[in-house]
KEZARO-40640 format. One record per residue (C-alpha): residue in three letters; x, y, z. Coordinates in steps of 0.05 Angstrom, whole numbers, padded with zeros to 5 digits, always signed. Layout:
<pts>
alaXYZ/...
</pts>
This chain:
<pts>
met-00519+00628+00204/ser-00544+00593+00143/asn-00617+00605+00126/glu-00625+00539+00086/tyr-00640+00496+00146/asn-00629+00546+00201/lys-00567+00504+00219/pro-00509+00540+00252/asp-00449+00537+00207/val-00405+00580+00246/pro-00348+00543+00276/val-00352+00550+00354/ser-00292+00549+00399/glu-00292+00503+00457/asp-00255+00557+00495/gly-00307+00609+00479/asp-00357+00636+00529/phe-00418+00636+00481/val-00467+00579+00462/val-00497+00569+00394/val-00569+00541+00398/pro-00602+00509+00339/thr-00670+00536+00319/pro-00735+00497+00334/lys-00744+00490+00259/tyr-00677+00456+00252/val-00687+00410+00311/lys-00753+00388+00285/lys-00731+00376+00213/thr-00670+00335+00240/ile-00714+00293+00280/glu-00763+00280+00224/glu-00707+00261+00176/his-00680+00211+00228/ala-00749+00184+00241/leu-00756+00170+00165/ser-00691+00138+00162/arg-00674+00064+00173/asn-00618+00081+00219/his-00651+00052+00280/pro-00613-00003+00316/asn-00653-00067+00338/ala-00646-00084+00412/thr-00607-00144+00430/leu-00588-00177+00496/gln-00525-00133+00496/asp-00545-00069+00461/lys-00600-00018+00468/gly-00646-00008+00410/phe-00716-00014+00384/val-00759-00076+00399/val-00821-00105+00369/leu-00880-00117+00416/ser-00913-00187+00414/asn-00971-00219+00446/asp-00944-00287+00431/val-00934-00327+00494/gly-00897-00387+00462/ser-00844-00345+00426/asn-00769-00358+00435/ser-00749-00293+00407/glu-00696-00250+00442/thr-00711-00189+00399/met-00787-00180+00414/ala-00816-00155+00479/ala-00877-00183+00512/thr-00937-00138+00518/pro-00977-00137+00584/lys-01031-00179+00549/ala-00975-00236+00535/val-00951-00231+00606/lys-01021-00236+00633/ala-01034-00295+00588/ala-00971-00330+00611/tyr-00987-00317+00684/asp-01059-00345+00673/leu-01030-00407+00641/ala-00980-00417+00697/ser-01034-00402+00753/thr-01081-00454+00719/ala-01028-00507+00714/asn-01008-00495+00787/gln-01081-00503+00811/asn-01089-00565+00770/ala-01025-00593+00801/thr-01049-00583+00870/lys-01118-00611+00862/pro-01128-00684+00877/gln-01140-00729+00816/thr-01213-00750+00817/lys-01211-00791+00753/gly-01249-00856+00744/ser-01238-00923+00775/ile-01173-00963+00776/lys-01168-01009+00714/ser-01115-01061+00696/val-01089-01098+00634/ile-01059-01165+00643/gly-01010-01196+00596/ser-00936-01209+00584/trp-00893-01155+00555/asn-00816-01156+00541/val-00775-01118+00493/asn-00809-01109+00425/ser-00879-01118+00452/thr-00933-01065+00453/ile-00983-01054+00507/ser-01050-01023+00484/ile-01092-00990+00537/pro-01163-00966+00517/ala-01154-00898+00551/asp-01113-00833+00539/leu-01064-00835+00596/arg-01024-00773+00579/gly-00993-00739+00642/gln-01017-00794+00688/val-00976-00845+00731/ile-00986-00917+00718/thr-00961-00977+00756/phe-00927-01034+00724/val-00926-01104+00757/arg-00860-01140+00740/leu-00851-01213+00734/ser-00847-01251+00798/gly-00779-01263+00828/leu-00753-01194+00815/asn-00731-01151+00876/ala-00783-01097+00863/arg-00846-01125+00834/his-00887-01058+00828/gln-00860-00995+00792/ala-00897-00931+00784/leu-00878-00894+00720/pro-00899-00826+00696/val-00934-00821+00627/pro-00910-00765+00584/leu-00955-00713+00554/val-00933-00722+00482/asp-00916-00781+00436/gly-00842-00802+00442/ile-00793-00848+00477/thr-00775-00843+00550/glu-00721-00878+00591/gln-00743-00902+00659/arg-00700-00929+00713/leu-00736-00988+00746/ala-00736-00996+00823/gly-00691-01046+00858/pro-00618-01058+00869/asp-00601-01089+00798/asn-00596-01025+00760/asn-00653-01046+00716/trp-00682-00994+00661/val-00729-00991+00604/trp-00741-00950+00541/leu-00815-00940+00529/glu-00846-00910+00468/phe-00913-00877+00480/gln-00963-00863+00425/phe-01031-00830+00443/ser-01100-00819+00414/asp-01160-00790+00444/asn-01180-00857+00469/ser-01121-00901+00472/thr-01050-00907+00493/his-01001-00953+00460/ile-00934-00967+00498/thr-00879-01006+00463/val-00820-01034+00504/ile-00764-01014+00457/his-00704-01035+00499/gly-00690-01051+00571/asn-00657-01091+00628/gly-00713-01123+00670/ala-00766-01103+00621/asn-00813-01159+00635/phe-00883-01134+00654/ile-00943-01177+00672/gln-00997-01127+00691/ile-01010-01051+00687/phe-01054-01009+00731/tyr-01082-00941+00707/arg-01141-00893+00722/glu-01192-00886+00666/
</pts>
């Protein structure tokens, strides 16, 4: 045996009846060398390896692992959202805006309507005069199918501030509104 690392350097026959055991000093040194090296694979969805722990509940990373703190935060957010979804809305009184809006017109409502449902009253003579539409949570364009047998639809662009909502009728078939109901 070599004394340099206490590593066995005697060839061992697989047919032999004896076993060569490395010394504790050799095992310890080998583990320390490996730990100091950068020869550690990262985990992927297909392969085992090391992961980095993260408390971020909004990450899309597939190479980081969520800590119990992150899991609890995500659970708490989901639980709160679930409770809010099952509570009846006790917002203010019903308000309305009267006007005439077609394609390229903008409706300004003096309230932040993010996440609410608003009701549009369409021009008389259409098969379905009232139309409830969900309001998105963020600025952007939505496509809504309008009720009735005529396959009417509308694209609405929503822009929000803390105390107002602006809805622009971008395009649509049957997009002719005369009144909007909302809760303040």
